[in-house]
N, CA, C and O atoms as a GROMACS GRO file, in nm:
protein
  472
    1UNK      N    1  12.344   7.712  12.546
    1UNK     CA    2  12.398   7.808  12.453
    1UNK      C    3  12.327   7.799  12.317
    1UNK      O    4  12.298   7.901  12.254
    2UNK      N    5  12.301   7.677  12.275
    2UNK     CA    6  12.233   7.654  12.147
    2UNK      C    7  12.096   7.724  12.146
    2UNK      O    8  12.057   7.784  12.046
    3UNK      N    9  12.022   7.714  12.257
    3UNK     CA   10  11.889   7.775  12.264
    3UNK      C   11  11.896   7.927  12.268
    3UNK      O   12  11.808   7.995  12.215
    4UNK      N   13  11.999   7.980  12.330
    4UNK     CA   14  12.018   8.124  12.334
    4UNK      C   15  12.042   8.179  12.193
    4UNK      O   16  11.986   8.283  12.157
    5UNK      N   17  12.122   8.111  12.116
    5UNK     CA   18  12.148   8.154  11.978
    5UNK      C   19  12.021   8.149  11.895
    5UNK      O   20  11.994   8.241  11.818
    6UNK      N   21  11.942   8.043  11.910
    6UNK     CA   22  11.816   8.031  11.837
    6UNK      C   23  11.722   8.145  11.876
    6UNK      O   24  11.658   8.205  11.790
    7UNK      N   25  11.712   8.174  12.005
    7UNK     CA   26  11.624   8.281  12.052
    7UNK      C   27  11.669   8.416  11.997
    7UNK      O   28  11.586   8.497  11.956
    8UNK      N   29  11.800   8.440  11.994
    8UNK     CA   30  11.851   8.566  11.939
    8UNK      C   31  11.822   8.577  11.790
    8UNK      O   32  11.784   8.684  11.742
    9UNK      N   33  11.840   8.470  11.717
    9UNK     CA   34  11.811   8.471  11.573
    9UNK      C   35  11.662   8.495  11.548
    9UNK      O   36  11.627   8.569  11.456
   10UNK      N   37  11.577   8.435  11.627
   10UNK     CA   38  11.433   8.457  11.612
   10UNK      C   39  11.399   8.603  11.636
   10UNK      O   40  11.317   8.660  11.564
   11UNK      N   41  11.460   8.664  11.736
   11UNK     CA   42  11.434   8.805  11.765
   11UNK      C   43  11.480   8.894  11.651
   11UNK      O   44  11.411   8.989  11.613
   12UNK      N   45  11.596   8.863  11.595
   12UNK     CA   46  11.648   8.941  11.482
   12UNK      C   47  11.555   8.931  11.362
   12UNK      O   48  11.524   9.032  11.300
   13UNK      N   49  11.510   8.810  11.330
   13UNK     CA   50  11.421   8.793  11.214
   13UNK      C   51  11.286   8.856  11.238
   13UNK      O   52  11.226   8.910  11.145
   14UNK      N   53  11.236   8.852  11.361
   14UNK     CA   54  11.107   8.917  11.391
   14UNK      C   55  11.118   9.066  11.368
   14UNK      O   56  11.027   9.127  11.312
   15UNK      N   57  11.228   9.127  11.411
   15UNK     CA   58  11.248   9.270  11.388
   15UNK      C   59  11.265   9.300  11.241
   15UNK      O   60  11.213   9.401  11.193
   16UNK      N   61  11.336   9.217  11.168
   16UNK     CA   62  11.358   9.240  11.025
   16UNK      C   63  11.227   9.232  10.949
   16UNK      O   64  11.209   9.303  10.850
   17UNK      N   65  11.136   9.148  10.992
   17UNK     CA   66  11.007   9.133  10.926
   17UNK      C   67  10.908   9.239  10.971
   17UNK      O   68  10.802   9.252  10.911
   18UNK      N   69  10.939   9.314  11.075
   18UNK     CA   70  10.846   9.415  11.125
   18UNK      C   71  10.729   9.355  11.199
   18UNK      O   72  10.619   9.410  11.197
   19UNK      N   73  10.751   9.242  11.265
   19UNK     CA   74  10.641   9.172  11.332
   19UNK      C   75  10.633   9.200  11.481
   19UNK      O   76  10.556   9.134  11.551
   20UNK      N   77  10.708   9.294  11.531
   20UNK     CA   78  10.696   9.325  11.672
   20UNK      C   79  10.615   9.452  11.687
   20UNK      O   80  10.621   9.541  11.602
   21UNK      N   81  10.542   9.460  11.793
   21UNK     CA   82  10.456   9.575  11.815
   21UNK      C   83  10.537   9.703  11.825
   21UNK      O   84  10.490   9.808  11.781
   22UNK      N   85  10.658   9.698  11.881
   22UNK     CA   86  10.740   9.819  11.891
   22UNK      C   87  10.780   9.869  11.753
   22UNK      O   88  10.785   9.990  11.730
   23UNK      N   89  10.808   9.778  11.660
   23UNK     CA   90  10.851   9.821  11.526
   23UNK      C   91  10.734   9.871  11.443
   23UNK      O   92  10.755   9.935  11.340
   24UNK      N   93  10.612   9.843  11.485
   24UNK     CA   94  10.494   9.886  11.409
   24UNK      C   95  10.447  10.026  11.448
   24UNK      O   96  10.363  10.084  11.380
   25UNK      N   97  10.499  10.079  11.555
   25UNK     CA   98  10.457  10.211  11.598
   25UNK      C   99  10.505  10.317  11.500
   25UNK      O  100  10.625  10.327  11.473
   26UNK      N  101  10.413  10.393  11.449
   26UNK     CA  102  10.446  10.498  11.353
   26UNK      C  103  10.475  10.628  11.426
   26UNK      O  104  10.422  10.653  11.534
   27UNK      N  105  10.559  10.708  11.368
   27UNK     CA  106  10.582  10.842  11.423
   27UNK      C  107  10.458  10.925  11.394
   27UNK      O  108  10.411  10.932  11.281
   28UNK      N  109  10.406  10.988  11.498
   28UNK     CA  110  10.286  11.069  11.480
   28UNK      C  111  10.317  11.195  11.403
   28UNK      O  112  10.416  11.263  11.432
   29UNK      N  113  10.234  11.227  11.305
   29UNK     CA  114  10.254  11.353  11.232
   29UNK      C  115  10.213  11.471  11.321
   29UNK      O  116  10.141  11.454  11.419
   30UNK      N  117  10.260  11.590  11.286
   30UNK     CA  118  10.230  11.710  11.366
   30UNK      C  119  10.081  11.738  11.374
   30UNK      O  120  10.035  11.799  11.471
   31UNK      N  121  10.004  11.695  11.275
   31UNK     CA  122   9.859  11.721  11.273
   31UNK      C  123   9.786  11.657  11.390
   31UNK      O  124   9.678  11.703  11.427
   32UNK      N  125   9.843  11.553  11.451
   32UNK     CA  126   9.777  11.482  11.561
   32UNK      C  127   9.760  11.571  11.683
   32UNK      O  128   9.676  11.542  11.769
   33UNK      N  129   9.835  11.678  11.691
   33UNK     CA  130   9.821  11.771  11.805
   33UNK      C  131   9.696  11.857  11.790
   33UNK      O  132   9.658  11.927  11.884
   34UNK      N  133   9.632  11.853  11.675
   34UNK     CA  134   9.511  11.930  11.650
   34UNK      C  135   9.389  11.839  11.661
   34UNK      O  136   9.401  11.718  11.676
   35UNK      N  137   9.273  11.900  11.652
   35UNK     CA  138   9.148  11.825  11.652
   35UNK      C  139   9.146  11.734  11.528
   35UNK      O  140   9.185  11.778  11.420
   36UNK      N  141   9.100  11.607  11.542
   36UNK     CA  142   9.096  11.518  11.426
   36UNK      C  143   9.001  11.570  11.318
   36UNK      O  144   8.902  11.638  11.349
   37UNK      N  145   9.030  11.537  11.194
   37UNK     CA  146   8.942  11.574  11.083
   37UNK      C  147   8.816  11.488  11.083
   37UNK      O  148   8.709  11.532  11.040
   38UNK      N  149   8.829  11.365  11.132
   38UNK     CA  150   8.714  11.274  11.144
   38UNK      C  151   8.724  11.201  11.276
   38UNK      O  152   8.832  11.160  11.318
   39UNK      N  153   8.608  11.184  11.342
   39UNK     CA  154   8.602  11.110  11.466
   39UNK      C  155   8.481  11.018  11.460
   39UNK      O  156   8.368  11.062  11.438
   40UNK      N  157   8.505  10.890  11.482
   40UNK     CA  158   8.399  10.790  11.482
   40UNK      C  159   8.395  10.727  11.620
   40UNK      O  160   8.499  10.688  11.673
   41UNK      N  161   8.275  10.717  11.679
   41UNK     CA  162   8.262  10.660  11.812
   41UNK      C  163   8.144  10.564  11.816
   41UNK      O  164   8.037  10.590  11.761
   42UNK      N  165   8.166  10.450  11.884
   42UNK     CA  166   8.057  10.355  11.901
   42UNK      C  167   8.096  10.252  12.007
   42UNK      O  168   8.200  10.188  11.997
   43UNK      N  169   8.012  10.238  12.109
   43UNK     CA  170   8.026  10.135  12.212
   43UNK      C  171   8.168  10.126  12.271
   43UNK      O  172   8.225  10.018  12.278
   44UNK      N  173   8.222  10.238  12.313
   44UNK     CA  174   8.353  10.238  12.377
   44UNK      C  175   8.472  10.243  12.282
   44UNK      O  176   8.586  10.250  12.326
   45UNK      N  177   8.446  10.238  12.152
   45UNK     CA  178   8.552  10.246  12.052
   45UNK      C  179   8.553  10.385  11.990
   45UNK      O  180   8.449  10.445  11.969
   46UNK      N  181   8.672  10.434  11.962
   46UNK     CA  182   8.686  10.566  11.899
   46UNK      C  183   8.801  10.561  11.798
   46UNK      O  184   8.912  10.519  11.830
   47UNK      N  185   8.772  10.604  11.676
   47UNK     CA  186   8.874  10.614  11.572
   47UNK      C  187   8.886  10.761  11.533
   47UNK      O  188   8.788  10.823  11.490
   48UNK      N  189   9.006  10.816  11.548
   48UNK     CA  190   9.034  10.953  11.507
   48UNK      C  191   9.122  10.948  11.383
   48UNK      O  192   9.221  10.875  11.377
   49UNK      N  193   9.084  11.028  11.283
   49UNK     CA  194   9.160  11.032  11.158
   49UNK      C  195   9.195  11.176  11.124
   49UNK      O  196   9.110  11.265  11.126
   50UNK      N  197   9.322  11.196  11.093
   50UNK     CA  198   9.373  11.327  11.053
   50UNK      C  199   9.422  11.320  10.908
   50UNK      O  200   9.474  11.218  10.864
   51UNK      N  201   9.404  11.430  10.836
   51UNK     CA  202   9.472  11.443  10.708
   51UNK      C  203   9.616  11.484  10.738
   51UNK      O  204   9.640  11.562  10.830
   52UNK      N  205   9.710  11.432  10.662
   52UNK     CA  206   9.848  11.477  10.672
   52UNK      C  207   9.881  11.548  10.541
   52UNK      O  208   9.836  11.506  10.435
   53UNK      N  209   9.957  11.654  10.549
   53UNK     CA  210   9.990  11.737  10.432
   53UNK      C  211   9.861  11.774  10.357
   53UNK      O  212   9.854  11.764  10.235
   54UNK      N  213   9.761  11.815  10.434
   54UNK     CA  214   9.627  11.843  10.381
   54UNK      C  215   9.630  11.939  10.262
   54UNK      O  216   9.691  12.046  10.268
   55UNK      N  217   9.561  11.900  10.156
   55UNK     CA  218   9.547  11.984  10.038
   55UNK      C  219   9.664  11.977   9.941
   55UNK      O  220   9.659  12.038   9.834
   56UNK      N  221   9.768  11.904   9.978
   56UNK     CA  222   9.883  11.895   9.888
   56UNK      C  223   9.877  11.764   9.808
   56UNK      O  224   9.792  11.679   9.832
   57UNK      N  225   9.968  11.751   9.714
   57UNK     CA  226   9.976  11.626   9.636
   57UNK      C  227  10.022  11.510   9.724
   57UNK      O  228  10.006  11.394   9.686
   58UNK      N  229  10.079  11.539   9.838
   58UNK     CA  230  10.128  11.436   9.929
   58UNK      C  231  10.029  11.408  10.043
   58UNK      O  232  10.067  11.349  10.144
   59UNK      N  233   9.904  11.451  10.026
   59UNK     CA  234   9.805  11.430  10.133
   59UNK      C  235   9.787  11.281  10.162
   59UNK      O  236   9.779  11.198  10.072
   60UNK      N  237   9.781  11.251  10.290
   60UNK     CA  238   9.756  11.115  10.335
   60UNK      C  239   9.665  11.120  10.457
   60UNK      O  240   9.608  11.224  10.488
   61UNK      N  241   9.652  11.006  10.524
   61UNK     CA  242   9.573  11.003  10.647
   61UNK      C  243   9.652  10.930  10.756
   61UNK      O  244   9.739  10.848  10.728
   62UNK      N  245   9.618  10.963  10.880
   62UNK     CA  246   9.676  10.898  10.996
   62UNK      C  247   9.563  10.869  11.093
   62UNK      O  248   9.489  10.960  11.130
   63UNK      N  249   9.548  10.743  11.134
   63UNK     CA  250   9.440  10.706  11.224
   63UNK      C  251   9.487  10.647  11.355
   63UNK      O  252   9.579  10.566  11.358
   64UNK      N  253   9.424  10.691  11.464
   64UNK     CA  254   9.451  10.637  11.597
   64UNK      C  255   9.322  10.576  11.650
   64UNK      O  256   9.214  10.636  11.639
   65UNK      N  257   9.334  10.458  11.708
   65UNK     CA  258   9.219  10.386  11.760
   65UNK      C  259   9.228  10.375  11.912
   65UNK      O  260   9.335  10.349  11.968
   66UNK      N  261   9.114  10.396  11.977
   66UNK     CA  262   9.105  10.384  12.122
   66UNK      C  263   8.991  10.290  12.158
   66UNK      O  264   8.888  10.285  12.090
   67UNK      N  265   9.010  10.215  12.267
   67UNK     CA  266   8.902  10.133  12.322
   67UNK      C  267   8.892  10.165  12.471
   67UNK      O  268   8.987  10.146  12.547
   68UNK      N  269   8.776  10.215  12.509
   68UNK     CA  270   8.753  10.259  12.648
   68UNK      C  271   8.861  10.356  12.694
   68UNK      O  272   8.908  10.347  12.807
   69UNK      N  273   8.898  10.448  12.606
   69UNK     CA  274   8.992  10.554  12.639
   69UNK      C  275   9.139  10.517  12.629
   69UNK      O  276   9.226  10.602  12.646
   70UNK      N  277   9.169  10.390  12.602
   70UNK     CA  278   9.308  10.345  12.593
   70UNK      C  279   9.345  10.322  12.447
   70UNK      O  280   9.271  10.258  12.372
   71UNK      N  281   9.464  10.375  12.406
   71UNK     CA  282   9.506  10.357  12.267
   71UNK      C  283   9.531  10.210  12.236
   71UNK      O  284   9.591  10.137  12.314
   72UNK      N  285   9.482  10.168  12.119
   72UNK     CA  286   9.501  10.030  12.073
   72UNK      C  287   9.624  10.026  11.984
   72UNK      O  288   9.633  10.098  11.885
   73UNK      N  289   9.720   9.940  12.020
   73UNK     CA  290   9.841   9.924  11.939
   73UNK      C  291   9.836   9.788  11.871
   73UNK      O  292   9.789   9.690  11.929
   74UNK      N  293   9.885   9.782  11.747
   74UNK     CA  294   9.881   9.655  11.673
   74UNK      C  295   9.982   9.555  11.728
   74UNK      O  296  10.086   9.592  11.783
   75UNK      N  297   9.948   9.428  11.712
   75UNK     CA  298  10.039   9.322  11.755
   75UNK      C  299  10.117   9.265  11.638
   75UNK      O  300  10.228   9.213  11.655
   76UNK      N  301  10.060   9.275  11.518
   76UNK     CA  302  10.124   9.224  11.398
   76UNK      C  303  10.105   9.322  11.282
   76UNK      O  304  10.015   9.407  11.286
   77UNK      N  305  10.188   9.310  11.180
   77UNK     CA  306  10.176   9.395  11.062
   77UNK      C  307  10.042   9.369  10.993
   77UNK      O  308  10.000   9.254  10.978
   78UNK      N  309   9.976   9.476  10.951
   78UNK     CA  310   9.846   9.469  10.884
   78UNK      C  311   9.738   9.401  10.968
   78UNK      O  312   9.647   9.337  10.914
   79UNK      N  313   9.747   9.415  11.098
   79UNK     CA  314   9.647   9.355  11.187
   79UNK      C  315   9.508   9.410  11.154
   79UNK      O  316   9.492   9.529  11.127
   80UNK      N  317   9.410   9.322  11.156
   80UNK     CA  318   9.270   9.364  11.137
   80UNK      C  319   9.193   9.337  11.265
   80UNK      O  320   9.214   9.235  11.332
   81UNK      N  321   9.104   9.430  11.298
   81UNK     CA  322   9.018   9.416  11.416
   81UNK      C  323   8.873   9.435  11.375
   81UNK      O  324   8.839   9.525  11.298
   82UNK      N  325   8.788   9.349  11.428
   82UNK     CA  326   8.644   9.367  11.412
   82UNK      C  327   8.598   9.451  11.530
   82UNK      O  328   8.615   9.411  11.645
   83UNK      N  329   8.539   9.567  11.502
   83UNK     CA  330   8.490   9.655  11.608
   83UNK      C  331   8.347   9.697  11.574
   83UNK      O  332   8.302   9.676  11.461
   84UNK      N  333   8.275   9.755  11.670
   84UNK     CA  334   8.141   9.807  11.638
   84UNK      C  335   8.146   9.917  11.531
   84UNK      O  336   8.044   9.945  11.468
   85UNK      N  337   8.263   9.980  11.511
   85UNK     CA  338   8.277  10.082  11.407
   85UNK      C  339   8.285  10.019  11.268
   85UNK      O  340   8.253  10.083  11.168
   86UNK      N  341   8.327   9.894  11.264
   86UNK     CA  342   8.352   9.823  11.138
   86UNK      C  343   8.487   9.754  11.148
   86UNK      O  344   8.552   9.757  11.253
   87UNK      N  345   8.529   9.694  11.039
   87UNK     CA  346   8.659   9.627  11.037
   87UNK      C  347   8.767   9.732  11.011
   87UNK      O  348   8.757   9.813  10.919
   88UNK      N  349   8.871   9.728  11.094
   88UNK     CA  350   8.981   9.824  11.083
   88UNK      C  351   9.112   9.748  11.061
   88UNK      O  352   9.129   9.636  11.108
   89UNK      N  353   9.204   9.811  10.988
   89UNK     CA  354   9.336   9.754  10.961
   89UNK      C  355   9.442   9.857  10.998
   89UNK      O  356   9.425   9.977  10.977
   90UNK      N  357   9.553   9.808  11.053
   90UNK     CA  358   9.665   9.896  11.086
   90UNK      C  359   9.761   9.896  10.967
   90UNK      O  360   9.821   9.793  10.936
   91UNK      N  361   9.775  10.010  10.902
   91UNK     CA  362   9.858  10.019  10.782
   91UNK      C  363   9.983  10.102  10.808
   91UNK      O  364   9.982  10.198  10.885
   92UNK      N  365  10.090  10.062  10.742
   92UNK     CA  366  10.219  10.132  10.754
   92UNK      C  367  10.270  10.160  10.614
   92UNK      O  368  10.361  10.091  10.566
   93UNK      N  369  10.213  10.259  10.549
   93UNK     CA  370  10.253  10.294  10.413
   93UNK      C  371  10.394  10.352  10.410
   93UNK      O  372  10.438  10.418  10.504
   94UNK      N  373  10.464  10.326  10.301
   94UNK     CA  374  10.600  10.378  10.285
   94UNK      C  375  10.603  10.515  10.218
   94UNK      O  376  10.709  10.574  10.201
   95UNK      N  377  10.487  10.566  10.180
   95UNK     CA  378  10.481  10.695  10.112
   95UNK      C  379  10.398  10.792  10.193
   95UNK      O  380  10.302  10.750  10.259
   96UNK      N  381  10.430  10.921  10.192
   96UNK     CA  382  10.357  11.019  10.273
   96UNK      C  383  10.209  11.028  10.240
   96UNK      O  384  10.128  11.056  10.328
   97UNK      N  385  10.173  11.004  10.114
   97UNK     CA  386  10.033  11.020  10.073
   97UNK      C  387   9.950  10.896  10.100
   97UNK      O  388   9.833  10.890  10.060
   98UNK      N  389  10.005  10.799  10.164
   98UNK     CA  390   9.931  10.676  10.192
   98UNK      C  391   9.849  10.685  10.319
   98UNK      O  392   9.840  10.790  10.384
   99UNK      N  393   9.790  10.572  10.354
   99UNK     CA  394   9.716  10.559  10.480
   99UNK      C  395   9.812  10.506  10.585
   99UNK      O  396   9.887  10.412  10.561
  100UNK      N  397   9.808  10.569  10.701
  100UNK     CA  398   9.897  10.532  10.810
  100UNK      C  399   9.814  10.511  10.936
  100UNK      O  400   9.718  10.584  10.961
  101UNK      N  401   9.850  10.411  11.014
  101UNK     CA  402   9.775  10.384  11.137
  101UNK      C  403   9.648  10.306  11.108
  101UNK      O  404   9.641  10.232  11.010
  102UNK      N  405   9.549  10.323  11.193
  102UNK     CA  406   9.424  10.247  11.180
  102UNK      C  407   9.333  10.311  11.074
  102UNK      O  408   9.310  10.432  11.075
  103UNK      N  409   9.283  10.228  10.985
  103UNK     CA  410   9.194  10.272  10.876
  103UNK      C  411   9.082  10.170  10.859
  103UNK      O  412   9.095  10.054  10.898
  104UNK      N  413   8.973  10.215  10.800
  104UNK     CA  414   8.863  10.124  10.766
  104UNK      C  415   8.903  10.035  10.649
  104UNK      O  416   8.971  10.079  10.557
  105UNK      N  417   8.860   9.909  10.652
  105UNK     CA  418   8.882   9.822  10.538
  105UNK      C  419   8.771   9.841  10.434
  105UNK      O  420   8.791   9.813  10.316
  106UNK      N  421   8.656   9.889  10.477
  106UNK     CA  422   8.543   9.916  10.388
  106UNK      C  423   8.565  10.050  10.318
  106UNK      O  424   8.564  10.155  10.382
  107UNK      N  425   8.583  10.044  10.188
  107UNK     CA  426   8.611  10.166  10.110
  107UNK      C  427   8.501  10.272  10.125
  107UNK      O  428   8.528  10.391  10.111
  108UNK      N  429   8.380  10.230  10.153
  108UNK     CA  430   8.269  10.325  10.169
  108UNK      C  431   8.280  10.407  10.298
  108UNK      O  432   8.214  10.510  10.311
  109UNK      N  433   8.361  10.362  10.392
  109UNK     CA  434   8.378  10.434  10.519
  109UNK      C  435   8.504  10.519  10.522
  109UNK      O  436   8.521  10.601  10.612
  110UNK      N  437   8.593  10.500  10.425
  110UNK     CA  438   8.719  10.575  10.422
  110UNK      C  439   8.690  10.722  10.391
  110UNK      O  440   8.618  10.751  10.295
  111UNK      N  441   8.745  10.815  10.471
  111UNK     CA  442   8.722  10.957  10.443
  111UNK      C  443   8.774  10.995  10.304
  111UNK      O  444   8.877  10.944  10.260
  112UNK      N  445   8.702  11.084  10.235
  112UNK     CA  446   8.748  11.127  10.102
  112UNK      C  447   8.868  11.220  10.114
  112UNK      O  448   8.894  11.274  10.222
  113UNK      N  449   8.941  11.241  10.005
  113UNK     CA  450   9.048  11.341  10.009
  113UNK      C  451   8.990  11.476  10.050
  113UNK      O  452   8.872  11.503  10.024
  114UNK      N  453   9.069  11.562  10.112
  114UNK     CA  454   9.019  11.689  10.164
  114UNK      C  455   8.959  11.777  10.055
  114UNK      O  456   8.865  11.852  10.081
  115UNK      N  457   9.012  11.768   9.933
  115UNK     CA  458   8.958  11.852   9.827
  115UNK      C  459   8.821  11.805   9.778
  115UNK      O  460   8.758  11.872   9.696
  116UNK      N  461   8.774  11.688   9.828
  116UNK     CA  462   8.640  11.640   9.794
  116UNK      C  463   8.542  11.656   9.911
  116UNK      O  464   8.426  11.617   9.900
  117UNK      N  465   8.590  11.713  10.022
  117UNK     CA  466   8.502  11.732  10.138
  117UNK      C  467   8.385  11.823  10.101
  117UNK      O  468   8.398  11.914  10.019
  118UNK      N  469   8.272  11.796  10.165
  118UNK     CA  470   8.155  11.881  10.142
  118UNK      C  471   8.111  11.942  10.272
  118UNK      O  472   8.014  12.017  10.275
   0.00000   0.00000   0.00000
């Protein structure tokens, strides 16, 4: 009984901290049903990035990562992965205009705001 209580408490704290893969899954924005604004591919890896609320003051980004056609889901909060595309981080911003999902850690690879597109 003692071990069952400890296991239950650990599960509760893991959920409270957002450290389970199920709790890290973000709700996909409606834009994901359209063609991505940016697509990066290299050696079986693919990163798709969409603008959310494009052109508004609340514009943000949402990124989905695939490896060999299968979606990559994070195992921990702010997980970083080294890929042939570069280093990627799974972000869960609390504001609509933030970065959501998989994003580049290298600022030089991050897509510019839509109003700066050329």
